[in-house]
N, C-alpha and C positions, 0 to 999 in steps of 0.2 A: 382814138380815146375811148372807143367803145372796147376796145381789147383788154386797156387796163380796166375799166368799170367792169367787164368780165372776171380780169386777174383777180380785185380787190373783193369781188363774188367770194370767190373759190378761195381764197385764203381766210374771209371770214369764216366759211363752213370748215376748213381746218382746223382752225383754233376750237370751236365750239365741238366737232368733230374727237379731237383731242380729250378734250374737258369732257366728254361722255363717256369717251375710251375708260378713263381714268377710276370715274364712279362706279361704271358696270364691269368691271375687268374684263372686258371683250376687246377684241382688237380693233385696232383704229380704222382700220379697213374698211369693216362694215360700216362706220359709218359715215366715211369719205365717200363709199358707194352710194348709202342713202341719201345724204345730201345733194351730190351729185344727180341724183334721181327725181327728188323733191324740186329739186331747180326747175328742171328741164320741163316737168312732167304741170307747172303751175306758169311758166312763159318765163323766167326769170333769166334761165341761160338759153341761147339759142339751140336748137336742133342739130342744124350743122355745125358743129367745129368750127371755129377759125384758123385759119391757117397759122398764126402766133401762138393761140393755142393747145395746138394740135402738135408744131415744134416744140412747145414747152415740157409738155407732157412727155414725149420722147427723150426730152433727156432728163426729166425727173424717173424714166424708168431706167434708162441708164446709169444714173447715182445710184439707185437701189439697188440693183443686180449687183453693182461693184461696192456699195457698204456692205452688205450681206458676204459677199467674199472674204471683205477684208478684215471683218471680226473673226474669222474661224481662225484656228489656230493649224496651223499644216500638221505639226509636230503630236500632236494630241488629235487630232482627228485623225493620224494612220496610225494611232497606237489602238485608238476606239474598234478599228476597222472589226478586229481578228473577232472582236464580240458583237458586234453589230451589225455584222454581214446579212445574216439570215433576218434580221429584224428588217432589215432596209431590202432585202429582196424580196421575202413572201409579204412583208406589209405594205410595198407596189404591186406586185402582182396581181395579189385580191381586187384591190379597187380597179385595177385597169380594166380586168377582167369582167368584174361589176357591172365599171360605167360601160363598156364594149357590148355585152351583153343585151343589157335594158336600150343602151343606142339603137343597136340592131334588133330588135324587138320591136321596138315604136316607129324608127324612122327606117332601117333597109337599106342604109349607105353606111360601104366598110372606110370610107374615107371619116368621115364625119367621124361613125364611132371609135375610130380610132385616136381622133383629135380628145372626143369625150373621155374616154380611158387614161387620156396625157393630163387634160387640164384636172383631172378626180385624183391624181398620183404624187404629186409633190404636197408635202406637208408641212404646216404651218408653225414651223419650231418657236418663231416667239410668243405665237398665240399661248403655246404651250407652257413655255419658260416663265411667261408673265406669270399664269394660273398656278405654277407651281410655286414660284414665288410667294404669291398672296397669301399661301396655305404654310409657307415654312418647307417647303420639300425640295424646293431647286437645287440642293447640293447633295443628293441622294444619289445612290448608283444608279437606281431606275431613272433621271433626270438625263446622267450622263448618258446613259444607255438611250434615250429618247432622243436628245442632240445629234448625237453618231450617225443613227440610222436617220435621221430627218435630213441632215447636209447630206447623207451618201443616197439617197432616195432624191433630191433637189439637183445633185450632179449627175445621176442617172437621168433624172427627167430633163436637164439642158441638154443630154448627146442624144437623149430620142426626139426632143424638140429639131433639132439639129437635123434627123435623118427623117423624120416622120411628115415634117409640115413640107419641105420640097417632094415628099410624094403625094402627100393631099392637096396641094395646091397644083400639083402637074396636069395637062389638060390630058395626056394620054394614061391608057391604063395602066398600071402599077407592072412594070417588067423586072426580070434578073439582072438588065444590064444596065438600069434606070437606079435600082437598090445599092449596084455595088461601083457605082459611082458617086451618090451619095455616101455611102459607108466608107469609101477612098476616100472623100472630100474632108470626113469628118476625123477619119482617122489622120489624116495629114494635119487640119488644124490642131485638135488637141496634140498632137505631136509636136509642133510647133510651140506650143504655147508651155509643153512639160520642159522640150530644150531649154525655152526661154528662162524656166524656173529652175532648171538644176545646172546648168552649165552660164547664162548670159547675168542673170542677177547676182546672183552670189560673187564677191571679192575673196581673195587668201589661197593661197598654194594648198593647204590640208583641204579645204571643200573639193578641189576640183581631182586632188591626187586620189580623194576618196572616191570619186567617179568613176575615175580611169584608170586604178588601179587593178580591177579584174579581169577590164575586158585588154587591159596594157601585158598584164602577165598570159593570158590565156593566148593572146594573140602575138609574142614579142615577135619572134620569127618573121613575121609579115612586115614591123613595121620598125627597123632598124634606128629611125629617126630618134622615138622614144627610148630603144635601147643606149642611143647615146648621150643624149640628151633629159632623160629623166620623163617622167608622167606626166608633168603639167606642160600646160600651155601659157607661154609667158606672158600674155598680153593676160588673158581671163585670170590668171591667177591674180594678178595688180589690180585689175580695174573691174567693175562691175556697177549696179543700180544705185550703189550705195554713194558713187564718186559722182554721181548726178545728184545725188538729196543734198550731199554733202555741198557741191555748190550752189544750190538753191536754198541752203538753210538760214538764208536771208527774208524769212517769211514766205519764201515759194513753195516749198516743198508740197504744199497741198497741188499746188499746179501742176506740180511735175507729176505727180500720181495720179491726177485727172486726164491729165493729158495721155498717160501711159493707159489709162481706161478707156479713153476715145479711142485711141490706135490699135488697140486689140478687140474692141467693139466692131471698126473698118474692118479692119481684117477679116472679122468674123463675118461682118456682112459678105465681105468678099468671096469667101470660101460658099457663099449659098444660105449663110444662118442667122439667126436674127441676133442682132447687135448684146442684146440682154445675155446672153451666153459666151461673150468677149469680156463683157465687161465683169461677170461673175468670177471667170477664169483669170483676169487680170487681179483681181482680190484676192484669190485665194493664194496664189504666186508670191504675192509680196510678205515679207516678214519684217518682223520688228526691227531685228538685228541690222538692218539694212540703212535706218534711220541715222546711226551715228556710231563712230568709234568708241567714244566714252560714252560710259553706261549710264549714266545719269541723263546727260544731253539726249541719249538715243532714246531711253524713256518718255521724256518729256516731248520731243522732238513727234516720235510715233503718236502719244493721249492727244497734241494739239490739232494733230492732221486729223485723228480719227473724230475729235471733236467736233469738227468743221465738218470733217462729212458727213457724221451723223446727223448734223445741223441741215444742211442743206438737202441730204438724201431722205430723213424722215419728218422733217417739220416744216418744209417750205417751199419745195421743188418735187420732188417726191410725190407727194400726194396731189399734185394739181393730176398727176396721170391716173389714179384712182377713182377722183372729183369726176375727172372728163369721162372716163370710162361709164361711171353713173349715168352719165347723161343719156347714155346708149340706150338705156332701160324706159323706154316710151311704154308708160303704164296702160295696157288697153285691157280692160276686164274681163271682154270676151277669150282675149290668149291666155291671161292669168288664170281664168278659170278652167280652161283648156290645157292646162301645161301640170294640173294636179295630179295627175294619175301618173304621170312619167315623174313627177318631182316625190312622188310619193315613194315607188316603187326606187328611187335612184338613191334617195336619203336614207330608205331602212337598208337595203339592200349595203353600200357603201358603210353603212355605221356597220351595221355586224359584218361583215369581209373585214373592216378592216381591225375591229378588237381582236377578233378571232383570231385571225393569221396571223398579226404580231405580236398577240400573247402568246402563242404555242410557236413561232419562231422563238421569240424572247428567251422562255422555257428550256425548249430542247436546244437548240442553237447559240444562244447566249449564255445556257447555265444560270439565268435570274430564277431566285423564289419566286412562286404564283403570283402572291402580295406585289411584288415589284412587275412580275409581268404583265399581271392584269392593266398595272397602272401606265405600263408603257404602249399595249395596247390602245386604253384610254387618251394618252397623250400622241399619236398618233393621226386623230382623229380632224384636227384643224385642217383648212384649208386657205390661205390667204396670198402673200406677191404672186408667187409662180404659178399658182391658178389662175389667176386675173388677169397674167402675162400670158397667159394660153389661152383666154378666153378673148383678149385682145386682137392676137393675132388670127383665130380662126374667125371671127365676128367682125372685126371692126377694119382689119387689114385685107382679110384676104376671102372674107365671106363663104369662109367651109362649113359653121354651123348656121340650120335655119334657123330665123326665129324662136321657133319653141322649143328647140335645142337649148339655145342661149340662157332662156329664161328658167328653163328645168337647170342647166348648170349653177348658175346664179344663186334661185333657193336653195340648192341643194348646196352650196357652197355656203350662205347663209345659216342654214339650221344646224350643219355639222361645226362649225366655228362655233355656235350660241351652246352645241352640248359640251364645249372642251371644258370651260370652270363649272359646268353643274357636274358634270358625270365627275372630275376631280373631284368637286368639293364632295360628293356621294361616296367617292368611295377611300376619302383621306380615312375615316376611322379604321374600316377596314385593313388598310393601309399599315398604320400605325401601331394593328393590335386593341385598338380599345372595342372592336366588335368583332364576332368571330362567324366564318362563313363557310360552313362545309355542306358536303354531297354526298352520298354514299351512292357510291358507283360498281353495283355487284358486290362481290365483298372487301370492296376496298373503301376507305375512306379520303376525300380529298378536300383538302385545306386549301382554301384558297386566300383566304387572310392572312395576316400576318402572326405565326403562333405567340401564342402568350407567357413568357417567362417564367418556368416555376419558380415559388417562392422559396428561399431558403431555408431548409428546414433546419429545426432545433437541436 
């Protein structure tokens, strides 16, 4: 019964944390972590997590990552890549290098520094979007730029965790052969997932032919079968994951997609990657049109599955992971005081590097206006789900992070999260043009705020 008592305490904390997050407009993850930390330090939750709660939390992170991938629209995501690739690239390189350099200076361990950089790379898009929504800015071009680039960041971070975690956890020194093997596993795994998304999940000859025609026309002389029988593959033209979901439409569609998420998570684990990588990719390759042929029922079936998934992932199973992670923070006054210099350097460095890199990338690679570019830089500051997943991998599961590194990254993520709603609120007057911000650089005047419209002349 002790496990159930602990679960009841955790769920009470999840309820209180969710309420506090709504009142303060901060990400609920911060409060989940804070509650777990409080409960373990006053002795209500145990320092050593029981196997039941540990297993429950692992299920939670798989559900969270699947839900995050499931809510992404693959078509809109692909369309936004052209404008947001620079923001994602430079907005990820800058915080990675900043965290890496700070970690090297303080701890001198290359593997630890790589994981520090990785933990500080992924952006908390949900925190930014909630903050933008509270200011009425969530439908702006800047918000869409933040969304697309943050998702690109997250996917890149998942690919990097697939590559770097095996390197960082290896007992031997990093070698070219080791890197090549892990890179080959990563390419093979993501290739399999891509094949599932493009070939095996959809159904319908038009979808198959769209993928086959360019290949078949180019190499038709090598494949006489295609020349005689057409460019489609008969079985794949008629059947896909939609058929499986239709078989389970009597209330079992959610179970079907959860089984799919678990299978691909196990596949990722089999390739040596974290199951969260597989869960996210499983969600990303599922599309709304797979849920039913009839448009009305398709939408209803999809929304029902999404509602159930969001409920279990973000309301009562998923949060257990973050509360459990918070219990790893044993507050030792000496340790907290000792990491203040590292925390200050890490927080100020990433805050500055993230805003400047994403702002300049948005302006010069995405062609956003200056006031939008600054908002995009601010919106990329948050660190939530993925950052804490990496902290769990590096500290709890593999002991890559030292205690001081773990505390430094936890406090850095906390202050970066707090800065998001604050800086968005402060920048809003300049973003909408009610205030003006100009700089004189040499002989040029740089206006960062939205230009005010000239009043019509009489």
